[in-house]
N, C-alpha and C positions, 0 to 999 in steps of 0.2 A: 575309803578311797575317794569318795565324792568331794571331800574337802580339800583335795590337793590343789595347789596353785601352780599354774603354768606361766613361767616367765620367758617372754620372747626377747630377742635382741632389740636394741634401740633402733629407731625412736619409739618410745612408748606412747607418745601423744601423736595421733594421726589425724589427717584431714582428707575429706573427699575432694578438696579443691585441687584442680589440676593446672599445669602450666598453661594449657590452652584456654581455660576459663579466665585466668588472670589476664592473658594477652587480649582476649576478645572483649573483656570488660574495658580495657584501656582503648581499644579500637572503637567500641561503642561510645565511650566518653568523648572521643575526638570527632564524632559525627557532627555535632552542632557547629564546630569550627570549620569542618570540611564543607558542609552545606553552605555556610555563610560565605566561605571563601569563593566557592564556585558561583554563588549568587552575585557576589560583589564584583568578581573579576572576569566571569564569563567562561566560555568554552575552553580557551587555552589553559586556564587554571585547572580545569577538569583533566585535560590531556596531560598536564604536568604531573598531577596526582596519579593518574592511571599508569603513566610511563614509569614513575618512581616505584610504585607497588609491583608492577609486572617485572621490572628489572630485578628487584629484590627477590621476588619469588623464583624467577628463573635462575638467578645466580645460585641460590641455595639448592635448588633441585639439581642443577648440573653438577655442582660441587659434590653433593651427596652421591650422585651416580658415579662420578669419576673416582671418588675416594672409597667406593663400596661401603658406604655408611647407610643406615636406615633413613628412609625419607622422613624429614622433620617438618614438612610444610604444614601438617595439621596443627602444630602447636601455635600457629599464628604469629610467631615472632618476626618472620620475614615480612609479612603484611604490615605489621606494626612499624617496623623499621622504615619501610618504604613510605608509609603514610606520614610518620613523624618528619622524615626528611623533606617530603613534599611541602608540608605546611611551613617549613622554614625557608622556602625558596620564593623569590620574587615571581609574581604570576606571569611575567612576560618572557621568562628565560627560554632559550631554545631547548627542544626536547632532549638533545644529547646531554644537557646538564643533569637532569634527574636520572638519566640512564647511567652515566658514569658515577654519579654520586652514590646511588644505591649499589652499584657493582662494587665500589670501594668499601662501602659500609658493611655489606654482608660478607664479601670475600675476605678482605684484609682485616677488618676490625673484629670480625666474628668467627668465620669458619676457620681461618688459618690459626686461630688461637684455641681451637677445640670445639667450637660451636657454642650454643646457648649455655650460659652458666660459667663459661671460661673466659669470656671477653673482659678485658680490664678497663675499658672505657665504653661509654654509650656509643653504639655503632652509628646511630643516626647523626649524632653530633660529630663523630669522626668523619662521616661522609660530608657533612656541611663544611667543616674546616678544610677538608681536602679540596672542595670546590672553591672556597674563598681564596685559597692559595693558588689554585690552578687556573681559575676563570674569574679573576677579581672583577673585571669590567662588567661581565654579565651578571655577577652576583650582587653588584651594587647599583644596578640600573633598575629603577622603579618607574614603570609607565603603565598607563591605561589608555586604551584606544589609540595607541601610538604616540601619546603625549607624555614626555618624561617630566617628572616632578620630584621634589625632595620629600623625604619622609618627615613626619611631624618632629622627630627629635632633631633632624638636620635644620628644620625651620627654627626650632627653639634655640638651638646652638648659635644660629646666625642672628638671634635677637628678634625674630618674628613672633607673632602670636598664634596660638593653636587652640583648637576646640577640644577640650578634654572629653566631652560626651561623645563626639564623633570618634575619637580614638578608642574609647571604651566599647562602643558598639561595633567598630570595625569599618567605618566609612571613610577611612583615610588610606593613603598609599602605604605600602609595606609588603610584607610577605603574605602568602596565601592565608595562613592562620593568624591574621592580624586582629581578629575580633576577641577582645578580652572578655566580653560578656559571654560569648559562646564557649570560650575555654573554661570560664568559671562554672558554667552549667555542668560541663563534663567533670570538672574537679569535684564538685559537690557530689555527683553520682559516685565517683571513685571513693570518696570518704565514707559515703553511706554503705556501700557494698564491701568496704574493707580492702579495696584494691591498693590504697595508700593510707598512711597515717598523717597526722597533722605535723609531726616533728620536723621533717625536712622543709616543707613549704613555709611553715610559720617562721622557722629559724632563718630561712633564706630571705624572705620578704622583709622581716624586721631588721636583719643585719644590713640588707641592701639599702633600706630607707635611712638607717642610722648613718651609714657610710656616705650616702649621697648628701645628707644634711650637713655632715662634717666637711666633706671634700668638695661638694658641688658649688659652694659659694653663695647659695641662696638660703642657707639655714633650714628652718623647719617650715618653709613656705609650702602650704598644702598643694597648691596648683603645680608647683615645680616637682614635688615628689610624686604626685599622681600622674603627671605627664611621663615621668621616667618609669613608673610602674606599668603604665599602659602601653609603653613603647619599647622597642628593642628586644622583644621576646622574653621579658622577665617572667610573666605569668606562665607561658608555655614551658620555660625552663624550670621554674620552681615546682610546678605540679606534675609535669609529664616527662621531663628529661632527667632532672636530678633525682627523682624518685624511682628510677629504674632499679628493681630489686637486685640485679646482678652486680651493679657497679656502685651500690650505696651500702653503708654500714648495716650490721644486723641488729644492733641494740638501739634503744631509744636515745640513750645518752650519746652514742656515737653518731646517730643521725642528726642530732642537734648540732654537734661539733662540725660535722660535714656540711650541714646547711649554712652555718655561719661562715665557714671558709668560702663556700661558693658565692654567698651573697656579698661578702666583703670584696672578693676578687672581681665580681661583676661590676660593682660600683667603682672600684679603683681603676679598672681597665676602661670603663666608660668615661671617666673624668680625665685620666692622664694618658690613656692608650691611644695609639694611632690606627689600630686595626678597625675594619668595618664592623666587627662584631665583638661584643664583650662577653655576653652570656655563654656562648658556645665554648670559648677558650677557658672561661672561668670554671665551668662545670667539668670539663675534661681534666683540668688540673686538679680539681677537687676529687675526681674519680681516682687519680693516682695516689691520693692520700688515704684512701679507704683501708688498705692493709694495715697501715700504721694506726689509724683511728680505731679499727677493730681490735688491734693489739692492746691499746691502752684503755679501751672502754668495756672489755669483757668483764662481767660481774664475777664475784667470788663463787665457787662451786656451791650448789645448793646443799644445805645441811652441814656446812663447815662451821664448827663451833666458834663462838665469839672469842674464846681464849686461845684458839688454835692459831698457829702461824699461817696467815693468809698469803698466798703468792702475790707478789707485786709485779705489775706489768713492767716490762723492760722495753726500752727503745731498741729496735734492731741495730746490731753492730754496723750494718751497711749504711744505715741512716746517719749514724754518728760519723763514720768515715767520710761520707759524702758532704756532710755539713762542715767538717774540718777542711776538706779540700776546697770547698766553696769559699770559706773564710780566708784561706791562704791566697786563693786566686784573687779575691776581692781586694785584699790588702796590697798584693803585688800590683794589680792594675791601678789602684789608687795612688801608689807610690810613683809609678811611671807617669801618671797624669800630672802629679804634683811637680815632678822634675822637668816635665816638658811644657808646663802651662805657659811660661813666658815665651818660649819659642812659638807655640801655637798662636798665642795672642798677637805676636809680632807679624806672623804670616797672615793672620786674619786682617790686620790693619793694612797690610800691603794689598791684599785682595780687595778690600773695601776702597782703597784709594784708586786702584785701577778701575773698579766698577763705577766710582763717581765720575772719573774722567770719561768713561764710555757713555754715561747718560747725560753729561753736561759738557760736551766737547768745546764749547766756547770759553770755558773757564781755564785760566792758566795756573791757578792755584786755589787751594781750599783751606778754609780756616773755620774755627769754632766761634760761635757767638754765645757768650755767657748767658744771656737772657733766654735764648732758645734752648740751650742745654739745660737750664733750670726748669723750663716747662717740660722737657722730655723726662727729666728726673721725677717730676710730679706724678707721671703716669707709670713709672717703673713698677713692675710687678702686679699692676691692676688691669692692664689692657687699655686700649684706646677706643673711645667712642661708646663706652657703656654697652658693648655687645652689638652695636649697630653694624659693625664690620666683622662680626665673629670674634674669634680669639686672635686679635691682632695687637702687636706691640710696635711702637716707634722706638727704634734702637738709638739712633742719633740723627742729628741734622747738621750739615756743614754748609757754609756759605761759599759759593763759587765767585771768583773775581778774575777780571781780565788783567792784562799786563799793566794797565794804569791804575789798578786798585779799585775799579768800579765793580759793583755787584752785578753779575750777569744772571744769577739764578741760585737755586738751592738743590742740594742732593740729600735725599732722605733714605736711611736704611730702615726697612720695615720687615717684620717677621709675622707670618701667619701660622697658627698652630692647627689649621683646619685642612691641611693637605692630606692626600690619601695615605702617604707614608709618614705622617707626623707633621713636621714643620718645613717651611720653605722661607728663605730670606732673599730679598731683592732690594736693589737700589732704584729709586725713582728720581729722575731729574726734571725739575720744573723751572722754566726761565723766569726772569724778573717780570716779564709782561704777562705771565699766567698761561704759558703753553707747556704741556707735558712734552719733554724732549725724548723720553725713552725709558726703558727699564732694563735692568741687568741682574740676573740671578747670581747670588754669591753662595747660596746653599740650596740644593734641590736634590732629593733622593727618590723621585717618583719611579713608577714602573717603566722600564725600557719599552719603547715603541708605543706607549700610551701617554702617561703623565709627563715623561721626560721630553715629549714633543713641545711642551710649553717653552722650552729653551731654544726652540728653532725660530729662525727669522719670520716664518709665516705667522706665528702667534705674537712674538715680541714686537714686531714692527707696527702692529695695530696701535700701540701706545705712543707712537712718535708723531709729533706735530698736531696734537689735538688739544682743544681748550681744557684747562684745569677745572673741570666740572664733573659731577658724579657720572660714572660710567655704568652701563648695565650689560650683563652677559646675555648675548642674544640680540642686543641692540647695537651699540657702537662697537662692541667686542664680540667676535665669534669664538666660541670655546674650542678647545682641543677635542677632537672626536674620541669618545670613549673615556674621557678624563674629566668628568664633571667636578669632582672634588678639587683637582688641581686648578682648573680654570676658575672656579668660584673663589678659591683661596687667593689666587693672583689678583683678580679684579677687586676683591675686598681689600687687599693690601694696598693696591694703588689708590683706591677710593679713600682709605684712611690717610694716605700721604697727601692727597688733594685736600681733604678736609683740614688737616694740620696746616697746610700752606695757606688755605683760605681764612681760617679762623684764628690761627696763632701767629702766622708770619706777616700777612698783609692786612689783618684786621686793625 
């Protein structure tokens, strides 16, 4: 009888590792970045972290109490959510920002879906995206000691120079967890203790670099790729956000697929997107693909013979239906756009004509100059100024003439792709004697009450009656309060028009 074997129910392979140990390992791994953030940005950064963590903990405690559920604070997941969210925040945000962010992250993205293990997206990233949508101005304002400044990626995008070493060490403006060196120390610790594997981070980083090299316009320029790796939360996302065990695939092959999806989306959103963050939205969208990735990456059952018929992964029916609906909708919208393209173009021409008259009121008529149009065509698709004015395009230039046929000035249509909500287009009028006559927006979709205030006389009128020479935000031009992106994009667009006038028209 002593030789009898007792077979228990699955799982047959057990581990003493607990959820709490996993969470506290990640918290410990985040300590170098946390300490560096507090050292770099001071007391207010510490208060932001403390508020975020306390809000997350209290939200989970109160929810468990009201829902008559066991207290789950000991597993450390609430602390980790609050800490991760805090490290994604600018150090100068008001304290209500981390409070509401953690409240949303724990209550909406976690507890209401059943608690730990049931959330379908990373709670900390859900909280960050909620804050980006609800408090966009505060979430995109980076300052230290009361002095606002641009992040390194914003400087790089505007054609400026950056220090890669400072970015790596964390001595630049950005979120609290900006130190890549400190984050990598924590990442190495997690890899050593087995808290994460290399599959997701490696797939994420390699696919991100490949996509940035392809879409970024700089090829395999090492400094360009390093700058984007060290900025914008890529390392924090790759090693600490995307690797969340609840919202990532369970197999190694699935994790590689998932990491590639997240890395590609991060790069594409960064290059072509208009949102203030690319990594957060990319990882959340990748989270939503996890059920499908798990479905197609589950290996064949152990012990199934080579000659036996192996089950083939099937794409869920709902995914097929959704894809078909999306294709039909895309074709329909494309058809409508094709049918109305001429009407839209005609209306745009009329709006441009009215805009030219508004910025060059001394002109009785406008006409095209073939030589100037040829110069504009040379820059089509490449941007103007080699990045000196950011992502700016000269659309067209028209010549303004009085009733006697004399040239009184020029009107230029300019588009900037660096606005907060994507692009803005404006007309700039410059008289023949080199004086800016004014600006008029023909396309602007900024935030109401913030960026849209750029279309108010208080801001527009600053560009009237000033010499056609380089303008500076904070110098000749006062920016719109709380709308740095919009103000900068507008000034850059006007400066590009002035540069074209000076070097292409009057040179």
